[in-house]
N, C-alpha and C positions, 0 to 999 in steps of 0.2 A: 734574392737580396731584399732585406728588410729596410724600411725607411721610417724615420721618425714622424711625429705629427707635423713638424715644420718642413718636411720634405727632404731632409738630409739623411745620409746613410746612418743606420743605427750602430751605436757603439756596443759591441758584444761584451767587452771586458776592458778593464784597466789594471795593470799590474806594475809594481815598482821593483825593478831589478837593481842589484847592487853588487859591487865587487867586495867580497869578504876577504880580509887579509889572510885568513887561513884556509877557507873553503873554496875560494874563487867565486865565480859568478853564482848568485843565488837570487831567488825571488823572495823578497821580504814580505810583501803583502799583495793581495789582489782583490778585486771586486768584479764578480762574485768570488767568494773565497776559494772555490774549487775550479776556477776557470783555467788554471795553468797546471799542466802535468810536468813536474820537475823530474820524476822518474829516477833512474840511476844515471849519475853523471858519467857519460862515456867519453868525455873530452878532458878529463882532469889532467892527463899528461900533456896533451897538445894545446889545451886552452889555457887553463889556469896557470900551469907551470911556466909556459912561455911568457904570458903576460906578467907574471910575478917577476921574472928576471928583467922585463922591460921597466917595470915600475921602480925597481931598486935604484936606477940611475935617474935621480931627480934632475940632474943637469939636462939630460936628454929630454925629460918631461917638459922642462921650461922651454926648450927649443921647438917642440912639436905642438905644444898645447894650443896656441893660437893658429887657427887654420890659415893656410897661405892664401893670398889674394887670387892665386891661379885656380883655386877650387871654386866651382860654380855651386851656389847654395840652392840647388834644385833637387826635387825628390829623385831618389835613386832606387829603382825596383830591382831586387835581387831574387831570382828564382832559385829555390833550394830543393835538393833531392834528399829524401830520407836516407840517413846513413845507418850503418849497422853498429851495434855496440862493440865495446872492447872485447867481449867474450866471443864474438863471431856470429852470434845469433841475431835474429831480427829484433829491433828495438820496438817492442810492442807498446803502443800508445793509444789511449782512448781518443777516437777521432773527433769526439765532441769537445775535447780540450786542446789547449795550445801546447804543442810539444816544445818545451823550453830548451831541451838538450840540442835539438836540431838547429836552433837559431841563436844560441847563447854567444857564439863568436861574433855575431853582428849586433846583439843587444849590448854586450860589453865588448866593443870592437877595439881595433888597433888605435893607437894614439892619433893617427892622421884623420880619423873619421869622427873625432869628437866635435860637438856643436855643429853637426850637419844633419839634415833631415834624411832619415833612412826608412825605406819601406821594404819589408821582408814578407814574402809569401811562404806559408808553411801549412800543409794540409788544407783544411777548409777555411783558413783564416789569413787575413792580411794584417800585419802588425806594423804600425807606424810609430817611430820613436825618435828621440833627440838626445843622444848620450852626452853627458856632461862630466867633466873631471875638474876638481878643485884642489889646488895645492895648498898645503897648510900643515898644521900640527895634527896630523893623523898618522895612523899606522901606515907604513910605507910612504909617508909624506904626501899622500894624495887620497882623495875621496872620490870614488866613481859611482854614479847612479844613472838611472834611465827610467823615466816614466813612460810606459808603453801603452798605446791604444790599439785595441784589436777590433777588426771589422770582418764582415763576410769577404770571402776571396774575390767576389765579383763586384764589390763596392767601389765606387768612384770616390776616392778619399782626398781629392785635391783641395776641397773646401776645408779639410781639417789640418792642412799643413801649417797655416799660421797659428792655429790653436795649439798644436803639439809643441811648436817652437816657443810659443809664449809661456806655456806651462813649464817647460824645461828651464826657461830663463828666469821665471818667477821663483821656482824652487831653488835655483842656484843662488839667487839673491837672498832668499830666506835662510839658506844654509850659511852663507857668508856672514850675515848679520845676526842670526839668532840660533844657529845650529839646529834647525828644524828636523833635518834628516838624520844626522849622525847621533843626536841625543835621543835616548829611549823615551824621554818624556814627550817628545813630539809625535809618537806613534798614533796617539788618539786623534790629534788634530789632522794628521795626514790621512788616516782612514776615513774620517768624516769628510774631508775635502774630496777624496776619491769617490766616495759613494754619491755625494751631491753632484760631482762632475758628470757621472754617468746618468743620473736621473734628470738633472736639469737640462743637459745638452740634448738628451733623447726626447724629452717632453716639450721643451720650449726653444731649443736652439741657442740658449744663452745661459750664463751662470754668474751669480754674484753671491759672495759669502764673506762674512767677517770671521777670520781665524783668531781663536783665542790662544795667544802665545805668552800668557802671563808667567808661566813657569820656565820659559826659555829665555826671553829677552825683554828687559824692562822698557827700553825705548820702543819696542815693537809689540807692546802688550796686545794690541788689536790691529790686525792688518786686513784690509779689504782687497778682494780679488774679483775682477770683472772680466768676463770672457763672453764673446758673442760670435756665432757662426754666420758667415756671409757666403752667398753663392759664389762659385768660382767661374769666371768667364775667361775664355782664352783671349789672348791679345789679338787685335786685328791682323789679318794676314799682310805680309809684306807685298806691296804692289810695285812692280817695276814699270819703266816706260814702255817696254815691249809686250806687256800683257794685254790681252784682248778681253774686255768684259763681255759676258754673255748674259742676256736677260733670263731670269728664272721666273719672274712674275710679270704681270701686266702693270706697267707703271701708272697707267690711267686709273686702274682699279685701286692701286695702292694709294694714290692721292686721295681718292674718295674716302677710302676706309680711314686713313689717318685724319682727314678733316672731320669725319663723323665722330671719331673717337674724341677729338678735342671739343667740338661744339655740341655733341650729343643731339644732332639734328641732321637733316638732309643737307649735304654740301652743295653749294651752287658752283657754277662753272668758273667763277673768278677766284675760288679758293685754291691756292697753289702751294707747292713745296717751297723750301728755301730756294732763293734765286740761283745759287750755284748748282744745287741738285737739279733744278730744272734745265739749266744750260747743259750740264753734263749728261743728263738723261736723253736729251735730244741727240747727242752725238753717239750714243750707244746703239749700234746697229749690228752687233755680233761680228763685225769685220774690222772696225777701226781699233787701233791700239791706243794706249793711254796718251802717248805724246801727240798723236794726231788729234785726239779728242780735245786736248788742251789747246792746240793751235786753232782748231776750228771754232772753239768756244771763246778764244781769246782770253783765257783764264790762266794764271800761273800754274805750272805743272804740279807743284806741291799741294796747291789747293784742290786740284782735280783728284790727286791721289787720296787726300783726306775724305773727299766726298765718296769716292769709290770704296774706300775702306769701310765707310759707314754703311753703304749698300751691301757690301759683302758680309759684314758682321751680322746683318739681319737677314741674310739669305736671299737677297733680291737679285744678286748676280753671282756668277762663277767666273773664274779666270782660266783662260786657255792661251795657247801660243798663237803667233801669227800664222795664218793658213796660207800656204803657197804650194803649187804643184811640184815644186822642187823639194818639199819636205820629205823626210823619211820617218816612218812609224813602224812599230812592231806590236803584234798582238800579245795580250797578257792572259793570264790564267782565268781572269774573270769573264772571258768570252763565253764560257760555259753558262754564265748566268742568263744569257739571252735564250739559251736552249730550255731553261727550266722556268723562267719567269714570264708568264703570259702577259702581264701588264707591261713589262719592259719591251716585249716584242711589239705590242701595239703602239707604244710610245715611239719606238724607233721607226716603225713603218710609217707612222703619220708625220714624223719629223723630217725624214730624209727624202720622201717622195714629194715631187713638186705638185702644186695645186692642180687638181683634175687628172692626175696621172697615178693615182693610188693603186690601180690594178696592174701596172706595168712591172712591178717588182714584188715578188712573193716573199713571205717571211723566211722560207727555206733559203732563198737566194741571198737575203741579207745576212743570215748566219754564215753561209758559205763565204761571202765576201769578207766578213770580219776575220774569218779563219785564214784567208789567203794573204792578209797583210803581213809582209815579211820585211825584215831588216835588210838594208843595203839596196832597197828598191824605192825609188821616188814615187810620189803619188801619181805623177804623169805616167810612169812606166806601169804602175799597177792598173791604171785606167785602161791603157792600151792592151795589156795582157788579158784583162777580164772582159774586154769588149763592152764597156759601159757606155750607155747613151747618156751623155751629160745634159741633154735637153730634157730628159725625163727623170733623171736621177741627180739629186743635189749632192755632189761629192763633198763639198765643204761641210754641209750639215752631217753627212755620214761620219766624217772624221771627228767633228766637234762632239757629236753624241758619244762616240766611242771614248774620247778623251775624258769627257765629263763623268762617265760611268766606270772609268778605270779599265776599260776593255782594250784601249790602245795607249801606247806611250810614245811620246816624241823622242826621236834620236837626234840630238843636236850635233851640229858641226862646229868645232872650235878651231878656227884657222890660225896658223902660225906663219909669220912672215919669214920667208927663206931667201928672198932676193933683195937686191939693193933698190932703194926708193929715194926719190927726191922730194923731201917734205917741203911743201909750199906754205909758208907762214901766213902769207896774205891771200892764199887761195888762188893765185894766178899761175898759169902754166907758161913757162918761158919758151917762146918759139924763136925769137931773134931773127937775124937776117938769113939764116940758112933753113928757115921753115919750108921753103918751097924749092930747095936746091936739089932734092931727090938723091941725096948722097947714099941712102940705103941704111945708114946707121940708125939703130933703134934707140930712141930716147929712153932714159930711165923712167920707171913708173912713178907717177906723181900722185901723192895721197895727202890728205889733211893730216897734220901732226897728231890730232887726237885719235884719228883712225889708226895711224901707225902704232900709237901707244897701246891700242887694244888688241893688236895682232900678236899676242903673246901666249895664246893657247888657253887663256882663262876666260875669254868672252866668246859666246856663241854668236852665230850670224844674225839672229833676231836682234840681239842687243846692239850689235855694230850697225845694222841697217837702220834701226830706229834712232840711233844716236846721230847718224850722218844724213838724216832725211831733211831736205830743204824743199818744201812744197811750192814756194812762190819763186818764179823765175821769169826772166825776160832777156832779150838779145837786142843790143844796140849796134847798128852798122853805120860806120862813118866813112864816106868816100873821100880820098885824098888826091885822086887824079893820077898819081905816080906811085908805083910800089916802093920807091926809095923813101918818099915822104911818109908812107904808111909804116915802114919799118922803123924810121927814126921816132915817130910818135909812139909806137909800141914799146921800144926800148926806154923811152923817157917816162912813160906812164907806169911801166912795171916796177919802177923804183919805189913808188908810193904804195905802202901796205894798207890794207883795210884796218881801220881802227877797231872794228868788231869782227875779228877774224873767226870767232867761234859762232857767229850768228849769220854770216854772209860769206859766200864764196864768189870770187870774181876771176874770170879767165879772159885773157887777151890774146888774140892771134891775128895774123895777117893773111888775108885772102886776096891775092893779086894786089890791087890798089886800094883795097878796102880794109879798114880796121874793124874787126868784129869783137865785141865785148859781151860776154855772157854773165848775168847775175843770177844767183840763187840764194834765197834768204828764208829765214824761219817765219817771218811775218811781213806783211805789206809795209808796215811802218819802217822796218829796218831796210827793206828793199828800196823804198823811196829815199831814205837818208843816204844810202850808199850811192845811188844813181846821181843824186844832186851833188855829192862830193866829187864824184868822178867827172861830172860835167864841168865843174869849176876848173879842175886840172886840165881837162881837154881844151877848154877855151884858151887857157894860158899857153898850151903847147901850140895850138893852131896860130895864134897871134905871133908867137916866136918864129914859127916856120915862115909865115908870111913876111916877116921883117928880115930874116937872115938866110933862108934857104933859097 
């Protein structure tokens, strides 16, 4: 694959395809001139004839011309196989040229593909185009054209997507206002523009030209076109609350390097990162998930997600699932990479063996262990079956290393609620007066409403567990002297719901003559507010009991 001086993939050719009212799809001009092999049109009956019948119906054209909002304007790569000609023999084409016959049905496509970015692979080339159709006073009442850019088959052409769409849109505007493409007088200006496009973009990564349109349109006697290539960067990965960030670099070294880059001198110890990044980095221990990091750092979860996306974008962290011994994994085809890659073997051996125990597990044993990971077996069962000494062998690191390098895949469990539950809106479980009666009747399962809503088969256990996690809890026991008074207080206090039911869970039960109240909350502040509110209600209930009970 060839690159330009500016580091972008090199444009091999540009050609202008057009739908001729009599001949069907044709190549009007190309740069270089012999870049496209039109050969013998083997698709006249199935290509041009069918599209000709489509274009006769101008009413249908008007309905289909503007792409539906349901279409995603994203590059679509279509792999084509060489077809045989209408005579039945092989369609012999020079491999150094672009075979137009094999891709003409996508260069001049169906009406639903107009004004969409299309990428087609054919032979040694990758062709990127943006087909356009203009209704008006033309033969068949429509003018169809497509300015196509050709690259090497292995080129990463994502950076050219905006350029191809911009060129197509500009040519459409010039055709509507000045008949640049349909008028023969515009051939010279078109050819000049195509040549300079290839040269300028390949040499400098940008293009600027003044088109001379004096013979075409008086209002547009001189039109300027400016195009520039920009590097294409993928959007940051989506980070969920149940993801576990794993360090890929030493954050202490990264702080030093970034400080030295800014100040161009040796960084002192007091030079730090952004305050949020520092707090988030302290919570990254390859075990904590995103929601737990946010709670420990006392930073809003969306802010933590933005910080982790920043670290992930620059390759400082990777994302894995929450490790538990009840997880299920299965080996992937990339396990064979460990057998062939010596560097990967050494990295794996150094990562999964505990400090000072490097000689306890051999490389051959590690490869065998990865191959023995099977679906429908939990990690705990796998450890027992393989007689693994967890004191010398770090199982979590073994699994994480396999997931990071694509050798293992997590098999998630998506629970579906099949039994009746009693949703507690205030988080309290109703025990009432028969809590100690020993009647033997099983009470219905009590779950939080938001947990019940997630038990629909579309949320896996990691997501549910991270959503319902409340790390701060406490238990308050209030003696009443008599079980009767404790039951009265319990029934009275259960009426009041928690104002922040999504942030705190309160359960009330009777234990003999004692009232036992449990609180679990997302943060200490919420826990304190909930306990204070409960104490106010409890004081009112006890005073009432003293006065009337």
